[in-house]
C-alpha positions, 0 to 999 in steps of 0.5 A: 591258389592256382597260378597257370596251366603248367603241363598237359599230360598225353597218351598218344599211340605213335609218340615220335610220329607225335614229336614230330608233328608238334617239332613241324608245329613250331615245338621244341623238345624240352626234354626226354624222360626215359625213367618216366614212361619214355616220356617226351616234354615239348612247349612252343618258344618262348616264356610260360608257355604250356608243357605237353608231356607225351608218352606212347599209349601202350595198351591204354587209349590215347587221349588226355590223361590230366591237366596240371596246374602250378599252385602259388605255394605248398599251402595250396593243397591245405587250403583246397582240401579245407574246401572240400576237395579231396585228393587221391595223391597228395605232394608226391615228389616226382624225381624224373621231373623234379615235381611235386604232384596232387591228384584229384578227380573232378565229379565227372572221373577227369585227372586234375593235378596240381605241381609246385 
């Protein structure tokens, strides 16, 4: 099943201003992903901290794109599908991040992601 919040994916109007703001709060840059929409991953120091993955919003509205949960194992998607969860994408490998992701929308249209 779900283990913990892995990352929160956000669109921001001014990426570098957001990076500077979060650095001032004590966040550190985990990595920059030029091949993944120029995303920047940041997190607080320490183990098992949530990653904030940010990219410039461009012509889209800024805000949270999705919240991602780390899953126990590769069978979690199948278990959730057996419970009636319908996924938009399943077990898609993202080379830029090294994550395998599955995406689902809740009844209100919010996007959720599972990753391992």
